[in-house]
N, C-alpha and C positions, 0 to 999 in steps of 0.2 A: 528179278534180282533177289539174292539171298540176303537175310539179316544175321547171318552166322557171324559170331565173334571169332575171328581167326587168331590162333595162339601161336606165339613165336618162341624159338629158342635162340638165345643170344650168346653165341660162342665167340671167343677171342674178343670179349666185350669191352675191354678197356674201361673207359669211364661212361659207357652207355650212349654213345653218339648215334649208333644205328638204331638202338632200342628207341631213343627219343623221336628220331624221325618216323619210325613205324607206329609208335603209340600216338603221335600226332595225327597219323593217317587212320587211326581206328583200330589197330591191332593191340592185342594183350600179350604181355611177356609172362612166361611161366617158369623159365629157368634162364640163369646167366652164369657164365664161367670165364675166368681169366687166370693166368699163371702168376701175374705180378700182384703182390700183396699190397703194394702202394696204391693200386687202383681202388681197392675196397673202401677206404675212407671217403673217397670222392664219389664213388658210385653209390654207396649206401646212404650218403647224405642226401642224395637226390632221388632215390627210389626206396620206397618203403615196402614193396612187395618184390618177390623173386629177387632178393638181394644177392650180391656177388658171391658165388662159391669160388673161393680161391684154391687152385689145385691144377695138377697135370691133366690135361684132356685125355692123354693116353691111358689114364688110370680110371677114367669114368666109363663104366659099363653102360652100353646103350639101354639095357633092361632097367637101369636105375633112373632114367630120364622120364619126365612126365609126358603125356600125350601132347603133341603139338602139330601144327599145320605148316609152318614155314620155318626153315632153318636160316639164321642169319649169321654170317661170319666174315669179318674183316681179317682173315688169316694172316700171319706174320708176313710182312712186306719186305723187310730188310734183305733177305736173301736174293730178292729179285730186283732190287733198286740199285741205281748207280751208287748212291751212298753206302749201300750195303755190299758193294763189290760184285753183285750179281752171282753169288754162289749157288743160288737156286736149290734144287733138291739135295745137293752136296752138303748143304748146311744142316747137318744132323740136328734134329731137336727143334728146328724152326722151319726150314724149307720143306721138310717132309710131313709137317703137320696137316697139310692139305688131305692127306689120306685118312686122317682121323674124321674129317668132315664126310669123306666117302663112306667110311665105316657106318657113321650114324645115319647117313641117308639111306644106305643099304638096309640097315636094321629096322629103321623106324618109318621109312617110306612116306615122308611128308609130302603134302601137295606141291610145295614150291620151295625155292630157296633164293637167296641174294648173297652173293659173295663180292667182296671189294678188295682191290689190290692196286699196286702201283701200275702205271702205264707200261712199264718195261716188262711186265709179266708176259705180254703178248709176243715181244720180240726175243726174250730170253732164250739163249742157246739156239738161235736161228729159228725160233718158233717151235722147237721141239718140246719144250716144257708145257707150252699152252696146248699142244696137240695131246699130250698125256692127260692134262686136266680135262680137256674136251671130251676125249674118248672115254675116260673114267665116268664122267657124268652122263654121256649117252648110253653107256653100258647099263646104267642104273635105270634107263627108261625115261630120262628127262629131256624135254625140248628146251633148247637154250637160246638165249639172245644175249649178245655182248656189245657193249658200247663204252667208249672212253668219254667221260664227262669232266669238264673243267668247271671248278667251283665258281669262278667269276662269270661263267656263261650259263650256268644252270642253277646256281644258288644264290645270286645276287649278293655276293660278298666279294670285297676287293682282294682276292687271294688267287694267284695263278697256281692252281692244284689240279693236275690231271690224274684221274683214277680210272681204273677199268672196273665196271660193274658187270657181273654175270648173273642174269636172272634165268631160273629154270623152272619149269612146270611140267608136272606129270600129265596134265591135260593138254592135248593138242589144241583144243578150242581156246583155253586160256592163253596158251603160247601165241596163237595167232591174233588174239585180240590185244595182247599187251604190246605197248609201244613205249620206249623210253620217252621222258618229257623232252619238249621242244626248248630251244634256248630261250632265255629270258633276259631282257635288257639289264644292264648293270647300272643301278641308280645310286649305289653307296660308294663313297670315296674313302681314302685312308682317313681323312679328317673326321669322317663319321663314326670311326670305331675307336678313336683316341679318348682316353680319360682326361678330364679337365684337371684333377688334382692327383699327382702322382708322387709317391713316397721318394725321398732323396736317394734311397739305395738303388734305384734303377738308373741314376744318372752317371755319366762318365766325366763330369765336370772336374773332378779331383784325381782322375786317372792319368797315368803316364801317357796314355794314348790320346788324351784330349786334344793336344795341339794338331796332331795328325788328322784326327776326326773333323775338328773345327775347319780345317782348310778344304776338306772334301765334301762335308755335309752342309748344304746351303738351304735347300728347299724344305719348307714345313709339311708339304703335301706329298712327299716322296719317302719311300722306304729304301734304306740303305743296308748294306751287309759289310761286316768286317771280315775280310778274307785272309786272315793271318798276317798278311804284310801290306795290304792296300784296302781301300774302300771301294766297294761296288755300288754304283747307283742304278737302281731299277727304274728305267725310264718309261715303263709300261703304265705307270700311274697306279699299280697294284702292289700287293706284298708278294714276294716269291713264296714258294712252298714252305709252309711251316714244317720243321723236322724234329725228330726226337732229340737231337743234340742241342737244341736252343738252350741258351743260358748256362751251359756247362763248360764255358771256355772254348767251345768249337768255333769253326769258322763261318757258321751260318746264322749268327745272331742278328736278327733284324733290328735296325736302329732307325730312330726318328729324331727330328728336331722340333722342340716346342719353345714356349716363351722362357722356360727355365734353363734350357740347354739341350744337350745331346743325351739321349738315353735309349735303352733297349725297350721293346715292347713289354708290357706287363701281362701276366697270366690272363687277366680279364680281357685284355685287348686280343689276345690270341684266341680266347673263347669266342669272341665276337666274330673274328676272322673265320672261324669254323662253324659259324651259324647257330651257336648255342644262344638261348634267350637270356636276358638279364636275370630272370629268376633262377637260373642254374647257379647252385651254390659251390663255392670253393672252400675247402677245409682251411681253417686258419692255422692249424698246427702242422701242415704239410709243407716242406721246404719248396721254394719256387722251382728249384731244379726238377723236382718230381712233377709239378704242375705243367712246366714246359714240355717235358717228355710226354706227358699224358695227352696234351692238346696237339703236339706234333704227331703223335701216333694215331690220333682219332680222325674221324671222318667229318665232313661238312654236313651238318644236321639238315640244313635247308635243301641240300641236293637229294640226300636220302629220303627226306620227307616226300619230295616230288616223285621219286621212283616208287616209293611205297604206295602213294595214292594210285599210281598207274597199276601197280600189282594188284591192289584191292579191287579195282574196276574189273581186271581180267579174271580174278578168282570169283567174282560175283556174277559173271556171265552165265546165262542159262545154258543147259546142257553141258555143264563143266564136268564131264565124265569120260571123255575119250582118252584112255590111258595108253601109254607106250610100254610095251613089254621089254623087260631088261634084255640085253644082248649078250650073248655067250661069245667070248673071244678065246682063242687059243693062247694068247699071251695076256696075262692078268696084270693089272697095275695097282691092285689093292694090296697095301702093306700096312698093317696096323698091329698095335701091341694089346689093345683091350679085347 
């Protein structure tokens, strides 16, 4: 077994959810990047090294990046999600950013990578999108494994959140050793993530919607959603997928009932649903709307940590040196700006 400290590159970093999972598993972060300047106060408040470099990844030259072993990237999912209307690679500036990952993998040749996206990525455009992605990664010489993991089944958090995880290794041996984690029992309930004392600003008691909400929201152990014209009860006993438009007047605002009335989830509760620890700090001067978006866009830390531990085991395998040569295709899929 190797005692090497594996270094990671944190791309499309958001507020550092993937980074946190990997650092908990023993990895070291050497660089982080995201395009959203509002993520920087949250990110930098929690990480004192390799703080967030805000900027367009298309303008970051591979040669300027520090040496690293594993590329991490939760590349923009909206173009492939139902909520994002599934525009895919046609969503210029977001959907095509995957090719920036390809560029950096090609230029820097790290030992491994982990990519995360919405479940619909696999079925988008009748599977054509995912084939392009798979072919591009194979062309670079990576052995890839893919699995859809639900946070409530693999992260012990009461959130129904299905995401596809793509793990790639240069080493055939590491690829063969790597296995995604097994399902784990869900022991936490909605009541476990709720705060005891919540500011009045989160309550709908004085809202014009209160009468309608009160008639529909009965159980204190259930998460509801306001769907513009009606209330939806989530009977599964868990929270539906947190989204980026939470708290912004959208139709996916999660609602709960407590002793004081009916309210939306707080940013801290959203952090708990995403597996962030209590030690994770929230900026006091950042609007809640930004925090909701950040946690809605984030990953479930507890899921990522379990995947990261499995990747660490694979990378530490003896004889981790069997590399796959890049493939030359007549039709190239690499399209980058930098």
